[in-house]
C-alpha positions as CSV (number, residue, x, y, z in Angstrom):
1,X,-2.4,9.2,-17.0
2,X,-1.1,12.7,-17.3
3,X,2.3,14.3,-15.4
4,X,0.2,16.0,-13.1
5,X,-1.4,12.5,-12.1
6,X,1.9,11.0,-12.2
7,X,3.5,13.4,-9.7
8,X,0.6,13.4,-7.3
9,X,1.0,9.8,-7.0
10,X,4.2,9.6,-6.6
11,X,4.5,12.1,-3.9
12,X,1.4,10.0,-2.3
13,X,3.8,7.2,-2.3
14,X,6.4,8.4,-0.5
15,X,4.1,10.5,2.2
16,X,3.3,7.4,2.8
17,X,6.3,5.3,2.5
18,X,7.7,7.7,5.1
19,X,5.1,7.2,7.6
20,X,5.3,3.5,7.6
21,X,8.9,3.3,7.8
22,X,8.4,6.0,10.9
23,X,6.2,4.2,12.8
24,X,7.7,0.3,12.2
25,X,10.9,2.1,13.2
26,X,12.8,0.8,9.3
27,X,14.8,2.9,7.3
28,X,12.7,4.4,4.3
29,X,11.2,2.2,2.1
30,X,11.8,2.9,-1.4
31,X,9.4,2.8,-3.9
32,X,8.9,0.5,-6.6
33,X,10.3,2.8,-9.6
34,X,10.0,-0.4,-12.1
35,X,6.3,-0.7,-11.4
36,X,5.2,1.3,-14.6
37,X,7.0,-0.4,-16.9
38,X,7.1,-3.7,-15.1
39,X,3.3,-3.7,-12.9
40,X,3.7,-4.1,-9.9
41,X,3.2,-3.0,-6.7
42,X,4.3,0.8,-5.4
43,X,6.4,-0.9,-2.7
44,X,7.3,-4.2,-2.0
45,X,10.3,-3.8,1.0
46,X,7.9,-3.7,3.6
47,X,8.7,-7.6,4.0
48,X,5.8,-9.8,2.7
49,X,3.6,-7.3,1.6
50,X,2.6,-5.7,-1.7
51,X,1.7,-2.4,-1.0
52,X,-0.5,-0.1,-3.5
53,X,-1.1,3.9,-2.9
54,X,-3.5,5.7,-4.4
55,X,-4.4,9.5,-3.6
56,X,-7.5,10.1,-5.7
57,X,-10.9,12.2,-4.9
58,X,-13.2,9.5,-6.1
59,X,-13.0,6.1,-4.9
60,X,-12.5,3.0,-6.6
61,X,-11.8,0.4,-3.8
62,X,-12.9,-2.1,-5.9
63,X,-11.3,-1.6,-8.5
64,X,-7.9,-0.9,-6.5
65,X,-8.5,-4.0,-4.7
66,X,-8.2,-6.2,-7.6
67,X,-4.9,-4.6,-8.9
68,X,-3.5,-4.8,-5.0
69,X,-4.4,-8.4,-5.3
70,X,-2.9,-9.4,-8.5
71,X,-0.1,-7.5,-8.1
72,X,0.7,-8.9,-4.6
73,X,0.2,-12.6,-6.1
74,X,2.7,-11.9,-9.0
75,X,5.0,-10.4,-5.6
76,X,4.3,-13.8,-3.9
77,X,3.4,-11.4,-1.0
78,X,0.2,-10.1,0.8
79,X,-1.6,-7.5,-0.2
80,X,-2.6,-3.8,1.3
81,X,-4.1,-0.9,-0.3
82,X,-3.5,2.6,2.0
83,X,-5.3,5.4,-0.1
84,X,-6.9,8.8,1.2
85,X,-8.6,12.0,-0.4
86,X,-7.0,15.8,0.3
87,X,-7.4,17.1,3.9
88,X,-8.5,13.2,5.2
89,X,-6.5,10.6,7.0
90,X,-4.9,7.9,5.5
91,X,-7.2,4.5,5.7
92,X,-6.3,1.0,4.4
93,X,-7.4,-2.3,2.7
94,X,-6.5,-4.9,4.6
95,X,-6.6,-8.9,3.6
96,X,-8.6,-11.2,5.4
97,X,-8.2,-15.0,5.8
98,X,-10.7,-15.9,3.4
99,X,-9.5,-14.3,0.6
100,X,-11.4,-10.7,0.9
101,X,-10.8,-7.4,2.9
102,X,-11.4,-5.0,5.6
103,X,-11.2,-1.3,5.7
104,X,-9.0,0.1,8.4
105,X,-7.0,2.7,9.6
106,X,-3.7,4.0,9.0
107,X,-2.9,2.9,12.8
108,X,-4.7,-0.5,12.0
109,X,-2.7,-1.4,8.9
110,X,0.3,-0.8,10.7
111,X,-0.4,-2.8,13.7
112,X,-1.5,-5.4,10.9
113,X,2.5,-5.1,9.6
114,X,3.9,-5.4,12.8
115,X,1.5,-8.7,13.8
116,X,2.2,-10.5,10.8
117,X,6.5,-9.7,11.1
118,X,5.8,-10.9,15.1
119,X,4.8,-14.3,14.1
120,X,7.6,-14.9,11.4
121,X,10.6,-17.2,13.0
């Protein structure tokens, strides 16, 4: 992976984590800076979720989802994938009860997080 690709990925992570924090009324979420060295999701600060972020023109949703599921398993959290192409809105893949995933908008992903948080004691 080139330096420009790493910068683009890091910028995408910061962008989506700021959007999530704003929507959820939370303190700013931080990127997982250990992800390259130790593996793991791009963000593990959204309680109950391991979030993977992708900003690429060529979509590889099945491969990205497999990565998100593996990282979430290690973090003992629910996987969520947030992705977008240039000049397009953020989209999401959300974990389903049958172990698969469903496509969602960014707003639906935020609603899913809120719903899960509301069920916690």
